[in-house]
C-alpha positions in Angstrom: -14.9 -7.6 11.3 -11.9 -8.4 9.2 -11.1 -6.7 5.7 -9.8 -8.4 2.9 -7.2 -7.3 0.5 -8.9 -5.8 -2.6 -7.8 -3.1 -5.0 -11.3 -2.5 -6.4 -13.9 -2.9 -3.7 -14.2 -2.9 0.1 -14.7 -6.6 1.2 -15.1 -7.7 4.7 -15.6 -10.9 6.7 -18.2 -10.6 9.4 -20.0 -13.4 11.3 -18.7 -16.0 8.9 -20.1 -14.2 5.8 -18.3 -12.1 3.2 -19.8 -8.7 2.5 -18.5 -7.3 -0.9 -19.4 -3.6 -1.4 -19.8 -2.9 -5.3 -20.0 0.4 -7.1 -23.9 0.2 -7.5 -26.8 -2.2 -7.1 -26.8 -3.2 -10.9 -23.1 -4.5 -10.6 -24.0 -6.6 -7.5 -27.1 -8.0 -9.1 -25.2 -8.9 -12.2 -22.4 -10.7 -10.2 -25.0 -12.3 -8.1 -26.8 -13.7 -11.1 -23.5 -14.8 -12.7 -22.5 -16.7 -9.6 -25.8 -18.4 -9.5 -25.4 -19.5 -13.1 -21.8 -20.8 -12.3 -23.0 -22.7 -9.4 -26.0 -24.2 -11.5 -23.3 -25.5 -13.8 -21.1 -27.2 -11.1 -18.3 -24.5 -11.2 -16.7 -24.0 -7.6 -17.6 -20.5 -6.5 -19.1 -19.0 -3.2 -23.0 -19.4 -2.7 -24.8 -16.0 -2.7 -26.6 -15.3 0.5 -28.2 -12.2 -0.3 -28.1 -8.6 -1.7 -28.7 -5.2 0.1 -28.4 -2.5 -2.3 -24.8 -2.4 -3.6 -23.5 -4.9 -1.2 -23.3 -8.4 -2.0 -23.3 -11.1 0.8 -21.6 -14.3 0.0 -20.6 -17.5 1.9 -17.2 -17.3 3.4 -14.6 -19.9 1.9 -12.0 -21.2 4.2 -9.3 -21.2 1.4 -5.9 -19.8 0.8 -5.2 -17.4 -2.1 -2.7 -18.6 -4.6 0.1 -16.1 -3.8 -0.2 -16.9 0.0 -0.3 -20.6 -0.9 3.0 -20.2 -2.8 4.5 -18.1 -0.1 3.6 -20.8 2.6 5.4 -23.4 0.2 8.4 -21.0 0.0 8.5 -21.0 3.7 8.5 -24.9 3.9 11.1 -24.9 1.2 13.3 -22.6 3.2 12.8 -24.5 6.4 14.3 -27.5 4.7 17.4 -25.7 3.7 20.6 -26.1 5.5 20.9 -22.6 6.7 23.4 -20.9 9.1 22.5 -17.4 10.1 20.2 -17.0 7.2 22.9 -18.0 4.6 23.0 -21.3 2.7 25.7 -23.6 3.9 28.2 -25.1 1.5 26.8 -23.0 -1.4 23.9 -25.5 -1.7 21.5 -24.2 -4.5 18.0 -23.6 -3.1 16.6 -24.6 -6.6 17.7 -28.1 -5.8 16.1 -28.4 -2.5 12.7 -29.8 -2.0 11.6 -29.6 -5.5 12.0 -33.1 -6.8 8.9 -34.9 -8.2 8.7 -36.8 -5.0 8.8 -33.9 -2.5 5.8 -32.7 -0.6 6.3 -29.2 -2.0 6.2 -30.4 -5.6 3.1 -32.5 -4.9 1.4 -29.6 -3.3 2.4 -27.3 -6.3 1.2 -30.0 -8.8 -2.1 -30.3 -6.9 -2.8 -26.7 -7.1 -1.9 -26.4 -10.7 -4.0 -29.3 -11.7 -6.9 -27.9 -9.6 -6.7 -24.4 -11.4 -6.6 -26.1 -14.8 -9.8 -28.0 -13.9 -11.5 -24.9 -12.6 -10.7 -23.1 -15.7 -11.9 -25.9 -18.0 -15.2 -26.1 -15.9 -15.6 -22.3 -16.2 -15.1 -22.4 -20.0 -17.6 -25.1 -20.3 -20.2 -23.2 -18.2 -19.9 -19.9 -20.2 -19.9 -21.8 -23.4 -16.6 -20.2 -24.4 -16.7 -21.8 -27.9 -19.8 -19.8 -28.8 -19.7 -16.8 -26.6 -15.8 -16.2 -26.6 -16.3 -15.3 -22.7 -13.0 -15.8 -20.7 -12.2 -15.6 -17.1 -10.4 -12.0 -17.6 -9.4 -11.3 -14.1 -6.9 -14.2 -13.3 -5.2 -12.4 -10.5 -3.8 -15.1 -8.2 -6.0 -13.9 -5.4 -9.2 -14.9 -7.3 -8.1 -18.5 -6.9 -8.7 -19.9 -3.4 -7.0 -23.2 -2.6 -9.1 -25.3 -0.2 -8.9 -28.8 1.1 -11.5 -29.8 -1.4 -10.2 -28.1 -4.5 -10.1 -24.6 -6.2 -12.7 -21.9 -5.6 -13.0 -19.1 -7.9 -14.0 -15.6 -6.7 -14.7 -12.1 -7.9 -16.8 -11.9 -11.1 -18.0 -8.3 -11.3 -16.5 -7.8 -14.9 -17.2 -9.8 -18.0 -14.4 -10.2 -20.5 -14.4 -11.7 -23.9 -11.4 -13.0 -26.0 -9.1 -16.0 -26.3 -8.4 -18.4 -23.6 -4.8 -18.0 -24.1 -5.2 -14.5 -22.8 -6.1 -16.0 -19.5 -3.3 -18.5 -19.6 -0.8 -15.8 -20.3 -2.3 -13.6 -17.6 -2.1 -16.2 -15.0 1.5 -17.0 -16.0 2.5 -13.3 -16.0 1.0 -12.9 -12.4 2.9 -15.8 -11.2 6.4 -14.9 -12.7 5.9 -11.1 -11.7 5.0 -11.6 -8.1 7.5 -10.5 -5.5 9.1 -13.4 -3.7 12.3 -13.3 -1.6 13.3 -16.6 -3.0 12.0 -17.6 -6.5 12.5 -21.3 -5.9 8.8 -22.3 -5.4 7.7 -19.5 -7.8 9.7 -20.9 -10.7 8.6 -24.5 -9.8 4.9 -23.6 -9.7 5.3 -21.7 -13.1 6.6 -24.8 -14.6 4.0 -27.1 -13.4 1.3 -24.6 -14.3 2.6 -24.3 -17.8 2.7 -28.2 -18.3 -1.0 -28.3 -17.0 -2.2 -25.7 -19.5 -0.3 -27.3 -22.5 -1.7 -30.7 -21.6 -5.2 -29.8 -20.9 -5.9 -27.1 -23.4 -3.4 -28.2 -26.2 -1.8 -24.9 -26.4 1.8 -24.5 -27.4 4.5 -23.3 -24.9 5.4 -20.6 -27.7 1.9 -19.2 -27.5 1.9 -19.2 -23.8 5.1 -17.3 -23.7 3.9 -14.7 -26.2 0.7 -14.2 -24.2 2.6 -14.0 -21.0 4.9 -11.2 -22.3 1.8 -9.3 -23.5 0.2 -9.4 -20.1 3.8 -8.5 -18.4 3.7 -5.3 -20.5 0.2 -4.5 -19.3 1.3 -5.1 -15.7 4.2 -2.9 -15.9 2.1 -0.1 -17.4 -0.3 -0.5 -14.6 2.3 -0.4 -12.0 3.9 2.7 -13.6 0.6 4.5 -13.6 0.2 3.5 -9.9 3.6 4.8 -9.1 3.1 8.1 -10.8 -0.3 8.5 -9.1 1.3 7.8 -5.7 4.1 10.0 -6.1 1.6 13.0 -7.2 -0.3 12.3 -4.1 2.5 12.8 -1.8 
């Protein structure tokens, strides 16, 4: 049995199935019904296998969470750098390595960003955002799995309502605030993701920046609370 990284719930992989332990049966039923609705409207999410009290059993998706995907691209980028004892030779800027539009890294990042944009579009259509104002809400990068066939969305226990721009700002804030040793791929993906959102949802870069700043403020606040809590528990 393998345990997945999750801040809110215990999530395990066993016998090629995912078991998600939720606070109560009502929450499990609600997420199950929502997943079934999304599946019926062709949104790429895991299939529900069953429910046992407060435990939701889902199909296992063989995919890579967005932050892990970016880390793998970063490693690929680092492997292409002219290094000597871990240091760049001849003061070559890592931001100029492997990030041209013809590079494999650029193509991989572009494919992932377009996939996430397409997934979000299908989600907003499924929940009828124009009438319901429902948004994704939890745009943590780990809730987007990158697979060979496209993007799969996971984790739908909460329902959030508001503007789509809030989702976009949250996603960009996550990408820009996630900790990386070398920000080369991080910055590249951020720019490509921004371009995709601007082109597909007709939102301005200024609006995206404003929403990102709002979300970054929330992230910093949450991290401060977690830090204080951790220090109290020492």
